[in-house]
C-alpha positions in Angstrom: 20.2 63.7 -41.7 19.9 65.7 -38.6 17.9 63.6 -36.1 17.2 64.6 -32.5 19.6 62.1 -31.1 22.5 63.4 -33.3 21.7 67.0 -32.3 21.8 66.2 -28.5 25.2 66.1 -26.8 26.7 62.7 -25.9 26.0 63.3 -22.2 22.3 63.8 -22.9 22.1 60.8 -25.2 23.7 58.7 -22.5 21.3 60.0 -19.8 18.3 59.3 -22.1 19.6 55.7 -22.6 20.0 55.1 -18.9 16.6 56.7 -18.2 14.9 54.3 -20.7 16.8 51.3 -19.2 15.7 52.3 -15.7 12.0 52.3 -16.7 12.4 48.9 -18.3 14.2 47.6 -15.1 11.4 48.9 -12.9 8.8 47.3 -15.1 10.7 44.0 -15.0 11.1 44.2 -11.2 7.3 44.6 -10.9 6.6 41.5 -12.9 9.4 39.4 -11.3 7.9 39.4 -7.9 7.4 36.0 -6.2 4.4 34.0 -7.1 1.6 34.0 -4.5 -0.1 30.7 -3.8 -2.7 32.2 -1.4 -6.0 30.3 -1.2 -7.6 27.1 -0.2 -6.8 23.8 -1.9 -8.3 20.3 -2.0 -5.4 17.9 -1.6 -6.0 14.5 -3.3 -4.1 11.3 -4.0 -5.2 8.9 -6.8 -7.4 7.1 -4.2 -9.2 10.1 -2.6 -9.0 13.3 -0.6 -6.3 13.8 2.0 -7.5 17.2 3.3 -7.9 20.9 2.6 -4.9 23.2 2.9 -5.1 26.9 3.3 -2.0 28.6 2.0 -1.1 32.2 2.9 2.0 34.3 2.2 4.3 34.8 5.2 6.9 37.0 3.6 9.3 37.0 0.7 9.4 33.5 -0.7 7.5 32.1 2.3 4.2 30.3 2.3 2.4 29.0 5.4 0.2 26.0 5.0 -2.6 25.4 7.5 -3.5 21.7 7.2 -7.1 20.8 7.6 -9.5 17.9 7.1 -11.5 17.6 3.9 -15.1 16.9 3.1 -14.7 14.7 0.0 -14.3 11.0 -0.4 -11.2 10.3 1.7 -8.2 8.1 0.6 -9.1 4.9 2.5 -5.5 4.3 3.6 -4.8 7.7 5.0 -5.5 8.7 8.6 -6.9 12.3 8.6 -7.8 14.9 11.1 -5.7 17.4 13.0 -2.4 16.4 11.6 -0.1 19.3 12.5 0.0 23.0 13.2 0.7 25.3 10.3 3.9 24.5 8.4 6.1 26.9 6.3 7.7 26.2 2.9 10.1 28.5 1.2 10.5 29.3 -2.5 7.5 27.2 -3.3 9.0 23.9 -2.1 9.2 22.1 1.2 8.7 19.0 3.2 7.1 18.3 6.6 5.7 15.5 8.7 2.4 14.8 10.2 1.2 12.2 12.7 -2.6 12.0 12.6 -4.3 9.5 14.9 -6.9 6.9 13.9 -8.4 3.9 15.5 -7.8 0.2 14.9 -10.7 -2.3 14.7 -10.6 -2.8 18.5 -10.9 1.0 19.0 -7.2 1.4 20.1 -6.0 4.8 19.0 -2.7 4.9 17.1 -0.8 7.4 15.0 0.1 7.1 11.4 3.4 8.6 10.3 3.1 10.8 7.1 6.0 12.6 5.4 5.0 15.1 2.8 6.9 16.9 0.0 5.2 19.7 -1.8 6.0 21.9 -4.8 3.6 24.8 -5.0 4.9 25.8 -8.4 3.6 22.6 -9.9 0.8 22.0 -7.3 2.1 18.4 -6.9 3.8 16.5 -4.2 4.2 13.1 -2.5 3.2 11.6 0.8 5.1 8.6 2.3 3.1 6.7 4.9 3.8 4.2 7.6 0.3 2.9 8.2 -1.3 2.2 11.5 0.2 -0.9 13.2 -3.1 -2.6 14.0 -1.9 -6.2 13.8 -2.1 -6.6 17.6 -5.4 -4.7 17.7 -7.7 -6.8 15.4 -6.4 -5.3 12.2 -3.3 -5.6 9.9 0.2 -4.3 9.7 0.2 -3.0 6.1 3.5 -2.2 4.4 4.6 1.5 4.0 3.6 3.2 0.8 4.0 6.4 -1.1 1.4 8.3 -3.1 1.4 11.3 -5.3 -0.5 14.5 -4.3 -2.3 17.1 -6.3 -3.4 20.4 -5.0 -6.5 22.0 -6.6 -7.6 25.5 -5.7 -11.2 25.8 -4.6 
């Protein structure tokens, strides 16, 4: 049998093989690019909305999250509002803190400490909260708690 590959010299066969492999590598590189999470997401805990986050790409493996308030039924135990400036996470995962303020029953303004972890690949995370310390201001000093988060693109 005299096929084209047998009739070509070994150097040409090797060159054709490398050429074909190069095309496959280029195709694979095009599909192996980093995921983009760009968009606006409603962030919720099992008890309600925490806010709306806008995520934009900020380079290779970098996502910037602009934290904003939401318009849905809020988690009743979470202080909301302007919690922090934009934060950056890398390779789809990260952590950051926020200190939104809220008021106690006697109208004293205090901050609530919130520590977030987020995994953009699963659109899940957690928030650990040290509640407002309103015991001396007509309220209570509730114990710290942790809640799961879910990000849903809108």
